[in-house]
C-alpha positions, 0 to 999 in steps of 0.5 A: 470495483468493478461489481462496485461501480456497476452496483452504483443506482442511476450511474453508467461506468465510463472508465475504470483503470488500474494507474501504477506507474512504477510500482513494482509488485516482486516484494507482495505477498498473499496468504496467510502471515507466519510469525517471522513476518509477524514479528518483522512487523512488531519491530517495524510498527515499534521502531516508528513510534520510537521514533515519532515519539522519542526521537530516537532512532535505531541505525540496523532497524532503518537501514535493514527493514525495508529488504524484510518488510514490503514499504510504502512506495509511493513515497517514493518520486513518480510510482502511482498506485491506485485505482481511477473509476469515473462514473456518469450519472444517468436520468 
């Protein structure tokens, strides 16, 4: 982000802030995706698609998948995950 902000012609970086209130980084995983995680992602997406299109809910998957996969934490009230970048235009 810093390189991007500095690359803006005619701009001066005023502020660059990571805003991550109540965001839990412990469940984050980096690196290559193994076959088990790939399968879990597929099952999670298929379950969501079935739920959206057919209105059918598999209770086991709804309760188990959030514990096995990374979920969007910003859906919880009071959780923030964003970067604020303010660049002032200079003449």
